[in-house]
PDB file of the backbone (N, CA, C, O) and the ligand in Angstrom, with CONECT records:
HET     ZN  A 101       1
ATOM      1  N   MET A   1      21.951  14.106   9.827  1.00  0.00           N
ATOM      2  CA  MET A   1      20.743  13.901   9.033  1.00  0.00           C
ATOM      3  C   MET A   1      19.521  14.226   9.886  1.00  0.00           C
ATOM      4  O   MET A   1      19.393  13.752  11.015  1.00  0.00           O
ATOM      5  N   ARG A   2      18.637  15.031   9.337  1.00  0.00           N
ATOM      6  CA  ARG A   2      17.433  15.449  10.044  1.00  0.00           C
ATOM      7  C   ARG A   2      16.337  14.410   9.841  1.00  0.00           C
ATOM      8  O   ARG A   2      16.019  14.046   8.709  1.00  0.00           O
ATOM      9  N   ILE A   3      15.756  13.929  10.955  1.00  0.00           N
ATOM     10  CA  ILE A   3      14.673  12.949  10.878  1.00  0.00           C
ATOM     11  C   ILE A   3      13.376  13.653  11.259  1.00  0.00           C
ATOM     12  O   ILE A   3      13.288  14.303  12.301  1.00  0.00           O
ATOM     13  N   VAL A   4      12.375  13.514  10.398  1.00  0.00           N
ATOM     14  CA  VAL A   4      11.107  14.214  10.584  1.00  0.00           C
ATOM     15  C   VAL A   4       9.965  13.196  10.576  1.00  0.00           C
ATOM     16  O   VAL A   4       9.978  12.242   9.798  1.00  0.00           O
ATOM     17  N   CYS A   5       8.984  13.406  11.446  1.00  0.00           N
ATOM     18  CA  CYS A   5       7.788  12.561  11.440  1.00  0.00           C
ATOM     19  C   CYS A   5       7.035  12.801  10.124  1.00  0.00           C
ATOM     20  O   CYS A   5       6.728  13.942   9.780  1.00  0.00           O
ATOM     21  N   ASP A   6       6.745  11.734   9.403  1.00  0.00           N
ATOM     22  CA  ASP A   6       6.054  11.867   8.112  1.00  0.00           C
ATOM     23  C   ASP A   6       4.604  12.296   8.271  1.00  0.00           C
ATOM     24  O   ASP A   6       3.985  12.741   7.304  1.00  0.00           O
ATOM     25  N   ARG A   7       4.053  12.170   9.473  1.00  0.00           N
ATOM     26  CA  ARG A   7       2.636  12.529   9.663  1.00  0.00           C
ATOM     27  C   ARG A   7       2.473  13.975  10.124  1.00  0.00           C
ATOM     28  O   ARG A   7       1.687  14.726   9.546  1.00  0.00           O
ATOM     29  N   CYS A   8       3.223  14.371  11.177  1.00  0.00           N
ATOM     30  CA  CYS A   8       3.006  15.703  11.756  1.00  0.00           C
ATOM     31  C   CYS A   8       4.140  16.687  11.452  1.00  0.00           C
ATOM     32  O   CYS A   8       3.984  17.890  11.656  1.00  0.00           O
ATOM     33  N   GLY A   9       5.264  16.189  10.971  1.00  0.00           N
ATOM     34  CA  GLY A   9       6.354  17.068  10.564  1.00  0.00           C
ATOM     35  C   GLY A   9       7.300  17.476  11.677  1.00  0.00           C
ATOM     36  O   GLY A   9       8.230  18.242  11.425  1.00  0.00           O
ATOM     37  N   VAL A  10       7.103  16.996  12.899  1.00  0.00           N
ATOM     38  CA  VAL A  10       7.995  17.362  13.996  1.00  0.00           C
ATOM     39  C   VAL A  10       9.391  16.778  13.726  1.00  0.00           C
ATOM     40  O   VAL A  10       9.537  15.660  13.231  1.00  0.00           O
ATOM     41  N   VAL A  11      10.402  17.575  14.070  1.00  0.00           N
ATOM     42  CA  VAL A  11      11.785  17.099  13.918  1.00  0.00           C
ATOM     43  C   VAL A  11      12.089  16.180  15.092  1.00  0.00           C
ATOM     44  O   VAL A  11      11.873  16.544  16.248  1.00  0.00           O
ATOM     45  N   LEU A  12      12.588  14.992  14.790  1.00  0.00           N
ATOM     46  CA  LEU A  12      12.829  13.986  15.817  1.00  0.00           C
ATOM     47  C   LEU A  12      14.310  13.923  16.167  1.00  0.00           C
ATOM     48  O   LEU A  12      15.172  13.886  15.289  1.00  0.00           O
ATOM     49  N   GLY A  13      14.586  13.911  17.463  1.00  0.00           N
ATOM     50  CA  GLY A  13      15.951  13.767  17.945  1.00  0.00           C
ATOM     51  C   GLY A  13      16.072  12.506  18.760  1.00  0.00           C
ATOM     52  O   GLY A  13      15.098  11.775  18.943  1.00  0.00           O
ATOM     53  N   PRO A  14      17.279  12.249  19.254  1.00  0.00           N
ATOM     54  CA  PRO A  14      17.505  11.020  20.024  1.00  0.00           C
ATOM     55  C   PRO A  14      16.628  10.932  21.280  1.00  0.00           C
ATOM     56  O   PRO A  14      16.369   9.836  21.777  1.00  0.00           O
ATOM     57  N   GLU A  15      16.174  12.072  21.789  1.00  0.00           N
ATOM     58  CA  GLU A  15      15.338  12.064  22.991  1.00  0.00           C
ATOM     59  C   GLU A  15      13.891  11.647  22.692  1.00  0.00           C
ATOM     60  O   GLU A  15      13.133  11.340  23.612  1.00  0.00           O
ATOM     61  N   HIS A  16      13.510  11.634  21.415  1.00  0.00           N
ATOM     62  CA  HIS A  16      12.169  11.226  21.028  1.00  0.00           C
ATOM     63  C   HIS A  16      12.158   9.745  20.673  1.00  0.00           C
ATOM     64  O   HIS A  16      13.185   9.169  20.313  1.00  0.00           O
ATOM     65  N   GLY A  17      10.989   9.145  20.779  1.00  0.00           N
ATOM     66  CA  GLY A  17      10.838   7.818  20.215  1.00  0.00           C
ATOM     67  C   GLY A  17      10.721   7.968  18.705  1.00  0.00           C
ATOM     68  O   GLY A  17       9.971   8.818  18.224  1.00  0.00           O
ATOM     69  N   ILE A  18      11.431   7.177  17.976  1.00  0.00           N
ATOM     70  CA  ILE A  18      11.342   7.203  16.511  1.00  0.00           C
ATOM     71  C   ILE A  18      10.830   5.843  16.072  1.00  0.00           C
ATOM     72  O   ILE A  18      11.401   4.812  16.429  1.00  0.00           O
ATOM     73  N   TYR A  19       9.765   5.842  15.306  1.00  0.00           N
ATOM     74  CA  TYR A  19       9.124   4.592  14.905  1.00  0.00           C
ATOM     75  C   TYR A  19       9.084   4.488  13.387  1.00  0.00           C
ATOM     76  O   TYR A  19       8.849   5.471  12.684  1.00  0.00           O
ATOM     77  N   LYS A  20       9.315   3.291  12.907  1.00  0.00           N
ATOM     78  CA  LYS A  20       9.241   3.014  11.472  1.00  0.00           C
ATOM     79  C   LYS A  20       7.975   2.215  11.197  1.00  0.00           C
ATOM     80  O   LYS A  20       7.700   1.224  11.872  1.00  0.00           O
ATOM     81  N   LEU A  21       7.214   2.646  10.211  1.00  0.00           N
ATOM     82  CA  LEU A  21       5.998   1.949   9.799  1.00  0.00           C
ATOM     83  C   LEU A  21       6.231   1.430   8.389  1.00  0.00           C
ATOM     84  O   LEU A  21       6.459   2.204   7.460  1.00  0.00           O
ATOM     85  N   GLU A  22       6.172   0.113   8.240  1.00  0.00           N
ATOM     86  CA  GLU A  22       6.320  -0.524   6.929  1.00  0.00           C
ATOM     87  C   GLU A  22       4.978  -1.148   6.570  1.00  0.00           C
ATOM     88  O   GLU A  22       4.407  -1.898   7.361  1.00  0.00           O
ATOM     89  N   MET A  23       4.476  -0.841   5.382  1.00  0.00           N
ATOM     90  CA  MET A  23       3.183  -1.374   4.958  1.00  0.00           C
ATOM     91  C   MET A  23       3.316  -2.017   3.578  1.00  0.00           C
ATOM     92  O   MET A  23       3.995  -1.505   2.688  1.00  0.00           O
ATOM     93  N   ARG A  24       2.653  -3.140   3.438  1.00  0.00           N
ATOM     94  CA  ARG A  24       2.604  -3.811   2.140  1.00  0.00           C
ATOM     95  C   ARG A  24       1.141  -3.997   1.791  1.00  0.00           C
ATOM     96  O   ARG A  24       0.387  -4.617   2.541  1.00  0.00           O
ATOM     97  N   LEU A  25       0.748  -3.461   0.657  1.00  0.00           N
ATOM     98  CA  LEU A  25      -0.643  -3.494   0.216  1.00  0.00           C
ATOM     99  C   LEU A  25      -0.678  -4.187  -1.141  1.00  0.00           C
ATOM    100  O   LEU A  25      -0.055  -3.727  -2.097  1.00  0.00           O
ATOM    101  N   TYR A  26      -1.404  -5.285  -1.216  1.00  0.00           N
ATOM    102  CA  TYR A  26      -1.391  -6.030  -2.483  1.00  0.00           C
ATOM    103  C   TYR A  26      -2.761  -6.625  -2.781  1.00  0.00           C
ATOM    104  O   TYR A  26      -3.572  -6.865  -1.886  1.00  0.00           O
ATOM    105  N   ALA A  27      -2.982  -6.848  -4.041  1.00  0.00           N
ATOM    106  CA  ALA A  27      -4.259  -7.403  -4.493  1.00  0.00           C
ATOM    107  C   ALA A  27      -4.304  -8.891  -4.169  1.00  0.00           C
ATOM    108  O   ALA A  27      -3.352  -9.623  -4.437  1.00  0.00           O
ATOM    109  N   ASP A  28      -5.397  -9.322  -3.603  1.00  0.00           N
ATOM    110  CA  ASP A  28      -5.612 -10.744  -3.349  1.00  0.00           C
ATOM    111  C   ASP A  28      -6.264 -11.319  -4.607  1.00  0.00           C
ATOM    112  O   ASP A  28      -7.443 -11.084  -4.868  1.00  0.00           O
ATOM    113  N   LEU A  29      -5.494 -12.064  -5.370  1.00  0.00           N
ATOM    114  CA  LEU A  29      -5.995 -12.572  -6.653  1.00  0.00           C
ATOM    115  C   LEU A  29      -6.591 -13.968  -6.534  1.00  0.00           C
ATOM    116  O   LEU A  29      -6.935 -14.597  -7.535  1.00  0.00           O
ATOM    117  N   THR A  30      -6.709 -14.447  -5.293  1.00  0.00           N
ATOM    118  CA  THR A  30      -7.288 -15.771  -5.080  1.00  0.00           C
ATOM    119  C   THR A  30      -8.680 -15.836  -5.697  1.00  0.00           C
ATOM    120  O   THR A  30      -9.555 -15.033  -5.373  1.00  0.00           O
ATOM    121  N   GLY A  31      -8.866 -16.776  -6.567  1.00  0.00           N
ATOM    122  CA  GLY A  31     -10.182 -16.973  -7.162  1.00  0.00           C
ATOM    123  C   GLY A  31     -10.509 -16.025  -8.302  1.00  0.00           C
ATOM    124  O   GLY A  31     -11.603 -16.094  -8.862  1.00  0.00           O
ATOM    125  N   SER A  32      -9.575 -15.133  -8.662  1.00  0.00           N
ATOM    126  CA  SER A  32      -9.880 -14.182  -9.729  1.00  0.00           C
ATOM    127  C   SER A  32      -9.596 -14.753 -11.113  1.00  0.00           C
ATOM    128  O   SER A  32     -10.051 -14.204 -12.116  1.00  0.00           O
ATOM    129  N   MET A  33      -8.844 -15.854 -11.172  1.00  0.00           N
ATOM    130  CA  MET A  33      -8.547 -16.481 -12.461  1.00  0.00           C
ATOM    131  C   MET A  33      -9.432 -17.724 -12.604  1.00  0.00           C
ATOM    132  O   MET A  33      -9.245 -18.699 -11.877  1.00  0.00           O
ATOM    133  N   PRO A  34     -10.392 -17.697 -13.535  1.00  0.00           N
ATOM    134  CA  PRO A  34     -11.251 -18.864 -13.713  1.00  0.00           C
ATOM    135  C   PRO A  34     -10.462 -20.040 -14.292  1.00  0.00           C
ATOM    136  O   PRO A  34      -9.456 -19.855 -14.977  1.00  0.00           O
ATOM    137  N   LEU A  35     -10.938 -21.244 -14.006  1.00  0.00           N
ATOM    138  CA  LEU A  35     -10.287 -22.427 -14.551  1.00  0.00           C
ATOM    139  C   LEU A  35     -10.727 -22.586 -16.003  1.00  0.00           C
ATOM    140  O   LEU A  35     -11.889 -22.886 -16.278  1.00  0.00           O
ATOM    141  N   ILE A  36      -9.789 -22.382 -16.930  1.00  0.00           N
ATOM    142  CA  ILE A  36     -10.082 -22.495 -18.355  1.00  0.00           C
ATOM    143  C   ILE A  36      -8.976 -23.292 -19.012  1.00  0.00           C
ATOM    144  O   ILE A  36      -7.933 -23.544 -18.408  1.00  0.00           O
ATOM    145  N   SER A  37      -9.206 -23.685 -20.249  1.00  0.00           N
ATOM    146  CA  SER A  37      -8.224 -24.497 -20.954  1.00  0.00           C
ATOM    147  C   SER A  37      -6.994 -23.649 -21.275  1.00  0.00           C
ATOM    148  O   SER A  37      -7.084 -22.421 -21.297  1.00  0.00           O
ATOM    149  N   PRO A  38      -5.821 -24.297 -21.530  1.00  0.00           N
ATOM    150  CA  PRO A  38      -4.608 -23.543 -21.873  1.00  0.00           C
ATOM    151  C   PRO A  38      -4.799 -22.656 -23.104  1.00  0.00           C
ATOM    152  O   PRO A  38      -4.238 -21.561 -23.159  1.00  0.00           O
ATOM    153  N   GLU A  39      -5.580 -23.105 -24.093  1.00  0.00           N
ATOM    154  CA  GLU A  39      -5.795 -22.300 -25.296  1.00  0.00           C
ATOM    155  C   GLU A  39      -6.583 -21.034 -24.958  1.00  0.00           C
ATOM    156  O   GLU A  39      -6.249 -19.938 -25.410  1.00  0.00           O
ATOM    157  N   GLU A  40      -7.618 -21.204 -24.166  1.00  0.00           N
ATOM    158  CA  GLU A  40      -8.411 -20.040 -23.750  1.00  0.00           C
ATOM    159  C   GLU A  40      -7.572 -19.108 -22.886  1.00  0.00           C
ATOM    160  O   GLU A  40      -7.691 -17.886 -22.968  1.00  0.00           O
ATOM    161  N   ASN A  41      -6.726 -19.707 -22.059  1.00  0.00           N
ATOM    162  CA  ASN A  41      -5.871 -18.918 -21.180  1.00  0.00           C
ATOM    163  C   ASN A  41      -4.921 -18.054 -22.000  1.00  0.00           C
ATOM    164  O   ASN A  41      -4.713 -16.885 -21.676  1.00  0.00           O
ATOM    165  N   GLU A  42      -4.338 -18.620 -23.063  1.00  0.00           N
ATOM    166  CA  GLU A  42      -3.423 -17.873 -23.921  1.00  0.00           C
ATOM    167  C   GLU A  42      -4.136 -16.702 -24.585  1.00  0.00           C
ATOM    168  O   GLU A  42      -3.586 -15.608 -24.711  1.00  0.00           O
ATOM    169  N   LEU A  43      -5.384 -16.958 -25.009  1.00  0.00           N
ATOM    170  CA  LEU A  43      -6.186 -15.895 -25.605  1.00  0.00           C
ATOM    171  C   LEU A  43      -6.430 -14.783 -24.587  1.00  0.00           C
ATOM    172  O   LEU A  43      -6.331 -13.602 -24.921  1.00  0.00           O
ATOM    173  N   SER A  44      -6.746 -15.154 -23.358  1.00  0.00           N
ATOM    174  CA  SER A  44      -6.995 -14.157 -22.319  1.00  0.00           C
ATOM    175  C   SER A  44      -5.755 -13.309 -22.066  1.00  0.00           C
ATOM    176  O   SER A  44      -5.854 -12.094 -21.891  1.00  0.00           O
ATOM    177  N   ILE A  45      -4.601 -13.942 -22.045  1.00  0.00           N
ATOM    178  CA  ILE A  45      -3.354 -13.199 -21.814  1.00  0.00           C
ATOM    179  C   ILE A  45      -3.106 -12.230 -22.961  1.00  0.00           C
ATOM    180  O   ILE A  45      -2.706 -11.088 -22.734  1.00  0.00           O
ATOM    181  N   ASP A  46      -3.342 -12.684 -24.209  1.00  0.00           N
ATOM    182  CA  ASP A  46      -3.172 -11.788 -25.363  1.00  0.00           C
ATOM    183  C   ASP A  46      -4.109 -10.590 -25.262  1.00  0.00           C
ATOM    184  O   ASP A  46      -3.708  -9.456 -25.523  1.00  0.00           O
ATOM    185  N   GLU A  47      -5.365 -10.848 -24.879  1.00  0.00           N
ATOM    186  CA  GLU A  47      -6.336  -9.756 -24.713  1.00  0.00           C
ATOM    187  C   GLU A  47      -5.887  -8.791 -23.625  1.00  0.00           C
ATOM    188  O   GLU A  47      -5.984  -7.573 -23.774  1.00  0.00           O
ATOM    189  N   LEU A  48      -5.393  -9.356 -22.527  1.00  0.00           N
ATOM    190  CA  LEU A  48      -4.940  -8.530 -21.412  1.00  0.00           C
ATOM    191  C   LEU A  48      -3.752  -7.660 -21.834  1.00  0.00           C
ATOM    192  O   LEU A  48      -3.702  -6.474 -21.507  1.00  0.00           O
ATOM    193  N   LEU A  49      -2.800  -8.249 -22.558  1.00  0.00           N
ATOM    194  CA  LEU A  49      -1.628  -7.489 -23.016  1.00  0.00           C
ATOM    195  C   LEU A  49      -2.040  -6.369 -23.964  1.00  0.00           C
ATOM    196  O   LEU A  49      -1.482  -5.272 -23.916  1.00  0.00           O
ATOM    197  N   GLU A  50      -3.019  -6.647 -24.826  1.00  0.00           N
ATOM    198  CA  GLU A  50      -3.523  -5.605 -25.735  1.00  0.00           C
ATOM    199  C   GLU A  50      -4.137  -4.450 -24.963  1.00  0.00           C
ATOM    200  O   GLU A  50      -3.908  -3.280 -25.269  1.00  0.00           O
ATOM    201  N   ARG A  51      -4.929  -4.811 -23.943  1.00  0.00           N
ATOM    202  CA  ARG A  51      -5.590  -3.775 -23.138  1.00  0.00           C
ATOM    203  C   ARG A  51      -4.588  -2.936 -22.361  1.00  0.00           C
ATOM    204  O   ARG A  51      -4.807  -1.746 -22.135  1.00  0.00           O
ATOM    205  N   LEU A  52      -3.468  -3.572 -21.944  1.00  0.00           N
ATOM    206  CA  LEU A  52      -2.487  -2.866 -21.117  1.00  0.00           C
ATOM    207  C   LEU A  52      -1.425  -2.137 -21.935  1.00  0.00           C
ATOM    208  O   LEU A  52      -0.576  -1.448 -21.370  1.00  0.00           O
ATOM    209  N   ALA A  53      -1.465  -2.283 -23.255  1.00  0.00           N
ATOM    210  CA  ALA A  53      -0.409  -1.728 -24.108  1.00  0.00           C
ATOM    211  C   ALA A  53      -0.231  -0.226 -23.924  1.00  0.00           C
ATOM    212  O   ALA A  53       0.896   0.266 -23.972  1.00  0.00           O
ATOM    213  N   ASP A  54      -1.313   0.508 -23.715  1.00  0.00           N
ATOM    214  CA  ASP A  54      -1.224   1.964 -23.603  1.00  0.00           C
ATOM    215  C   ASP A  54      -1.201   2.457 -22.156  1.00  0.00           C
ATOM    216  O   ASP A  54      -1.238   3.662 -21.909  1.00  0.00           O
ATOM    217  N   VAL A  55      -1.141   1.539 -21.214  1.00  0.00           N
ATOM    218  CA  VAL A  55      -1.182   1.935 -19.801  1.00  0.00           C
ATOM    219  C   VAL A  55       0.237   1.999 -19.250  1.00  0.00           C
ATOM    220  O   VAL A  55       1.066   1.135 -19.537  1.00  0.00           O
ATOM    221  N   ASP A  56       0.507   3.031 -18.455  1.00  0.00           N
ATOM    222  CA  ASP A  56       1.805   3.190 -17.814  1.00  0.00           C
ATOM    223  C   ASP A  56       2.052   1.979 -16.890  1.00  0.00           C
ATOM    224  O   ASP A  56       1.257   1.739 -15.981  1.00  0.00           O
ATOM    225  N   PRO A  57       3.131   1.220 -17.105  1.00  0.00           N
ATOM    226  CA  PRO A  57       3.382   0.011 -16.294  1.00  0.00           C
ATOM    227  C   PRO A  57       3.444   0.294 -14.794  1.00  0.00           C
ATOM    228  O   PRO A  57       3.071  -0.560 -13.990  1.00  0.00           O
ATOM    229  N   SER A  58       3.909   1.477 -14.413  1.00  0.00           N
ATOM    230  CA  SER A  58       3.995   1.767 -12.976  1.00  0.00           C
ATOM    231  C   SER A  58       2.599   1.876 -12.350  1.00  0.00           C
ATOM    232  O   SER A  58       2.415   1.549 -11.178  1.00  0.00           O
ATOM    233  N   LEU A  59       1.605   2.344 -13.146  1.00  0.00           N
ATOM    234  CA  LEU A  59       0.236   2.420 -12.628  1.00  0.00           C
ATOM    235  C   LEU A  59      -0.339   1.025 -12.420  1.00  0.00           C
ATOM    236  O   LEU A  59      -1.046   0.770 -11.445  1.00  0.00           O
ATOM    237  N   VAL A  60      -0.028   0.128 -13.349  1.00  0.00           N
ATOM    238  CA  VAL A  60      -0.514  -1.243 -13.225  1.00  0.00           C
ATOM    239  C   VAL A  60       0.105  -1.892 -11.992  1.00  0.00           C
ATOM    240  O   VAL A  60      -0.587  -2.551 -11.217  1.00  0.00           O
ATOM    241  N   GLU A  61       1.408  -1.702 -11.816  1.00  0.00           N
ATOM    242  CA  GLU A  61       2.098  -2.288 -10.672  1.00  0.00           C
ATOM    243  C   GLU A  61       1.541  -1.734  -9.362  1.00  0.00           C
ATOM    244  O   GLU A  61       1.319  -2.486  -8.413  1.00  0.00           O
ATOM    245  N   GLU A  62       1.315  -0.414  -9.307  1.00  0.00           N
ATOM    246  CA  GLU A  62       0.769   0.214  -8.095  1.00  0.00           C
ATOM    247  C   GLU A  62      -0.608  -0.328  -7.749  1.00  0.00           C
ATOM    248  O   GLU A  62      -0.972  -0.418  -6.576  1.00  0.00           O
ATOM    249  N   ASP A  63      -1.373  -0.689  -8.774  1.00  0.00           N
ATOM    250  CA  ASP A  63      -2.720  -1.192  -8.536  1.00  0.00           C
ATOM    251  C   ASP A  63      -2.686  -2.581  -7.919  1.00  0.00           C
ATOM    252  O   ASP A  63      -3.637  -2.986  -7.250  1.00  0.00           O
ATOM    253  N   VAL A  64      -1.598  -3.318  -8.137  1.00  0.00           N
ATOM    254  CA  VAL A  64      -1.504  -4.697  -7.672  1.00  0.00           C
ATOM    255  C   VAL A  64      -0.661  -4.818  -6.409  1.00  0.00           C
ATOM    256  O   VAL A  64      -0.941  -5.659  -5.555  1.00  0.00           O
ATOM    257  N   HIS A  65       0.373  -3.982  -6.282  1.00  0.00           N
ATOM    258  CA  HIS A  65       1.292  -4.137  -5.159  1.00  0.00           C
ATOM    259  C   HIS A  65       1.957  -2.812  -4.800  1.00  0.00           C
ATOM    260  O   HIS A  65       2.519  -2.138  -5.664  1.00  0.00           O
ATOM    261  N   GLN A  66       1.892  -2.447  -3.538  1.00  0.00           N
ATOM    262  CA  GLN A  66       2.555  -1.235  -3.061  1.00  0.00           C
ATOM    263  C   GLN A  66       3.259  -1.523  -1.748  1.00  0.00           C
ATOM    264  O   GLN A  66       2.712  -2.211  -0.886  1.00  0.00           O
ATOM    265  N   GLU A  67       4.468  -1.002  -1.591  1.00  0.00           N
ATOM    266  CA  GLU A  67       5.161  -1.064  -0.314  1.00  0.00           C
ATOM    267  C   GLU A  67       5.412   0.368   0.121  1.00  0.00           C
ATOM    268  O   GLU A  67       5.982   1.165  -0.623  1.00  0.00           O
ATOM    269  N   LEU A  68       4.980   0.685   1.331  1.00  0.00           N
ATOM    270  CA  LEU A  68       5.072   2.043   1.847  1.00  0.00           C
ATOM    271  C   LEU A  68       5.894   2.036   3.122  1.00  0.00           C
ATOM    272  O   LEU A  68       5.848   1.077   3.892  1.00  0.00           O
ATOM    273  N   SER A  69       6.645   3.104   3.345  1.00  0.00           N
ATOM    274  CA  SER A  69       7.494   3.199   4.527  1.00  0.00           C
ATOM    275  C   SER A  69       7.386   4.609   5.103  1.00  0.00           C
ATOM    276  O   SER A  69       7.520   5.595   4.378  1.00  0.00           O
ATOM    277  N   PHE A  70       7.144   4.699   6.408  1.00  0.00           N
ATOM    278  CA  PHE A  70       6.990   5.995   7.068  1.00  0.00           C
ATOM    279  C   PHE A  70       7.796   6.030   8.359  1.00  0.00           C
ATOM    280  O   PHE A  70       8.029   5.001   8.994  1.00  0.00           O
ATOM    281  N   THR A  71       8.218   7.242   8.735  1.00  0.00           N
ATOM    282  CA  THR A  71       8.823   7.486  10.041  1.00  0.00           C
ATOM    283  C   THR A  71       7.799   8.257  10.864  1.00  0.00           C
ATOM    284  O   THR A  71       7.228   9.240  10.392  1.00  0.00           O
ATOM    285  N   LEU A  72       7.569   7.811  12.095  1.00  0.00           N
ATOM    286  CA  LEU A  72       6.569   8.446  12.942  1.00  0.00           C
ATOM    287  C   LEU A  72       7.148   8.800  14.305  1.00  0.00           C
ATOM    288  O   LEU A  72       8.037   8.114  14.811  1.00  0.00           O
ATOM    289  N   CYS A  73       6.634   9.881  14.896  1.00  0.00           N
ATOM    290  CA  CYS A  73       6.952  10.202  16.284  1.00  0.00           C
ATOM    291  C   CYS A  73       6.083   9.303  17.175  1.00  0.00           C
ATOM    292  O   CYS A  73       5.182   8.618  16.692  1.00  0.00           O
ATOM    293  N   LYS A  74       6.369   9.319  18.478  1.00  0.00           N
ATOM    294  CA  LYS A  74       5.627   8.447  19.398  1.00  0.00           C
ATOM    295  C   LYS A  74       4.121   8.758  19.378  1.00  0.00           C
ATOM    296  O   LYS A  74       3.294   7.846  19.375  1.00  0.00           O
ATOM    297  N   ARG A  75       3.779  10.041  19.365  1.00  0.00           N
ATOM    298  CA  ARG A  75       2.359  10.435  19.387  1.00  0.00           C
ATOM    299  C   ARG A  75       1.641   9.937  18.123  1.00  0.00           C
ATOM    300  O   ARG A  75       0.540   9.395  18.207  1.00  0.00           O
ATOM    301  N   CYS A  76       2.263  10.122  16.967  1.00  0.00           N
ATOM    302  CA  CYS A  76       1.636   9.674  15.710  1.00  0.00           C
ATOM    303  C   CYS A  76       1.598   8.157  15.631  1.00  0.00           C
ATOM    304  O   CYS A  76       0.652   7.598  15.077  1.00  0.00           O
ATOM    305  N   LYS A  77       2.612   7.473  16.177  1.00  0.00           N
ATOM    306  CA  LYS A  77       2.604   6.006  16.222  1.00  0.00           C
ATOM    307  C   LYS A  77       1.411   5.526  17.038  1.00  0.00           C
ATOM    308  O   LYS A  77       0.725   4.586  16.639  1.00  0.00           O
ATOM    309  N   GLU A  78       1.160   6.163  18.176  1.00  0.00           N
ATOM    310  CA  GLU A  78       0.051   5.740  19.028  1.00  0.00           C
ATOM    311  C   GLU A  78      -1.288   6.013  18.349  1.00  0.00           C
ATOM    312  O   GLU A  78      -2.213   5.208  18.451  1.00  0.00           O
ATOM    313  N   ARG A  79      -1.392   7.142  17.662  1.00  0.00           N
ATOM    314  CA  ARG A  79      -2.641   7.446  16.939  1.00  0.00           C
ATOM    315  C   ARG A  79      -2.882   6.428  15.824  1.00  0.00           C
ATOM    316  O   ARG A  79      -4.004   5.964  15.625  1.00  0.00           O
ATOM    317  N   PHE A  80      -1.818   6.091  15.106  1.00  0.00           N
ATOM    318  CA  PHE A  80      -1.955   5.120  14.023  1.00  0.00           C
ATOM    319  C   PHE A  80      -2.345   3.756  14.592  1.00  0.00           C
ATOM    320  O   PHE A  80      -3.268   3.113  14.093  1.00  0.00           O
ATOM    321  N   ALA A  81      -1.642   3.319  15.634  1.00  0.00           N
ATOM    322  CA  ALA A  81      -1.889   1.987  16.202  1.00  0.00           C
ATOM    323  C   ALA A  81      -3.310   1.883  16.769  1.00  0.00           C
ATOM    324  O   ALA A  81      -3.904   0.805  16.746  1.00  0.00           O
ATOM    325  N   ALA A  82      -3.855   2.985  17.273  1.00  0.00           N
ATOM    326  CA  ALA A  82      -5.198   2.955  17.857  1.00  0.00           C
ATOM    327  C   ALA A  82      -6.288   2.831  16.796  1.00  0.00           C
ATOM    328  O   ALA A  82      -7.373   2.328  17.085  1.00  0.00           O
ATOM    329  N   ASN A  83      -6.013   3.282  15.570  1.00  0.00           N
ATOM    330  CA  ASN A  83      -7.043   3.266  14.536  1.00  0.00           C
ATOM    331  C   ASN A  83      -6.383   3.235  13.149  1.00  0.00           C
ATOM    332  O   ASN A  83      -6.477   4.207  12.400  1.00  0.00           O
ATOM    333  N   PRO A  84      -5.724   2.133  12.808  1.00  0.00           N
ATOM    334  CA  PRO A  84      -4.941   2.088  11.556  1.00  0.00           C
ATOM    335  C   PRO A  84      -5.773   2.266  10.290  1.00  0.00           C
ATOM    336  O   PRO A  84      -5.247   2.704   9.267  1.00  0.00           O
ATOM    337  N   LEU A  85      -7.057   1.933  10.342  1.00  0.00           N
ATOM    338  CA  LEU A  85      -7.889   2.061   9.137  1.00  0.00           C
ATOM    339  C   LEU A  85      -8.682   3.368   9.119  1.00  0.00           C
ATOM    340  O   LEU A  85      -9.539   3.564   8.257  1.00  0.00           O
ATOM    341  N   CYS A  86      -8.397   4.263  10.070  1.00  0.00           N
ATOM    342  CA  CYS A  86      -9.081   5.567  10.148  1.00  0.00           C
ATOM    343  C   CYS A  86     -10.600   5.407  10.148  1.00  0.00           C
ATOM    344  O   CYS A  86     -11.318   6.160   9.490  1.00  0.00           O
ATOM    345  N   ILE A  87     -11.069   4.422  10.889  1.00  0.00           N
ATOM    346  CA  ILE A  87     -12.516   4.218  10.995  1.00  0.00           C
ATOM    347  C   ILE A  87     -13.099   5.323  11.853  1.00  0.00           C
ATOM    348  O   ILE A  87     -12.619   5.547  12.965  1.00  0.00           O
ATOM    349  N   PRO A  88     -14.122   6.022  11.371  1.00  0.00           N
ATOM    350  CA  PRO A  88     -14.707   7.107  12.170  1.00  0.00           C
ATOM    351  C   PRO A  88     -15.207   6.569  13.518  1.00  0.00           C
ATOM    352  O   PRO A  88     -15.894   5.550  13.589  1.00  0.00           O
ATOM    353  N   LEU A  89     -14.839   7.287  14.575  1.00  0.00           N
ATOM    354  CA  LEU A  89     -15.262   6.863  15.896  1.00  0.00           C
ATOM    355  C   LEU A  89     -16.700   7.296  16.111  1.00  0.00           C
ATOM    356  O   LEU A  89     -17.116   8.366  15.666  1.00  0.00           O
ATOM    357  N   ASP A  90     -17.445   6.459  16.792  1.00  0.00           N
ATOM    358  CA  ASP A  90     -18.849   6.754  17.085  1.00  0.00           C
ATOM    359  C   ASP A  90     -18.939   8.000  17.964  1.00  0.00           C
ATOM    360  O   ASP A  90     -18.293   8.071  19.009  1.00  0.00           O
ATOM    361  N   ALA A  91     -19.732   8.975  17.547  1.00  0.00           N
ATOM    362  CA  ALA A  91     -19.845  10.233  18.281  1.00  0.00           C
ATOM    363  C   ALA A  91     -20.635  10.075  19.571  1.00  0.00           C
ATOM    364  O   ALA A  91     -20.611  10.973  20.413  1.00  0.00           O
ATOM    365  N   ASN A  92     -21.336   8.957  19.750  1.00  0.00           N
ATOM    366  CA  ASN A  92     -22.155   8.783  20.978  1.00  0.00           C
ATOM    367  C   ASN A  92     -21.308   8.382  22.169  1.00  0.00           C
ATOM    368  O   ASN A  92     -21.833   8.198  23.266  1.00  0.00           O
TER     369      ASN A  92
HETATM  370 ZN    ZN A 101       4.230  12.866  14.404  1.00  0.00          ZN2+
END
């Protein structure tokens, strides 16, 4: 089985470091649900279901929760670890 770095495409062999990157990205819903009565809550759920009726369920799920998995070479692992959020480095 051929193992390839998902970032740079180099073919990885046993002589290379092979790194696995697992990422979980999810919506923090803390505080997003207001405290309302059960009757109002049921109405809100009905409204939400109506709004979501025509939306592809996989898109809704992706918006709330994603799990990503990558294989990286040593060089790409070090680049990722040094700046995981791709924050632009100050040019000065
Ligand atoms: Zn790479």
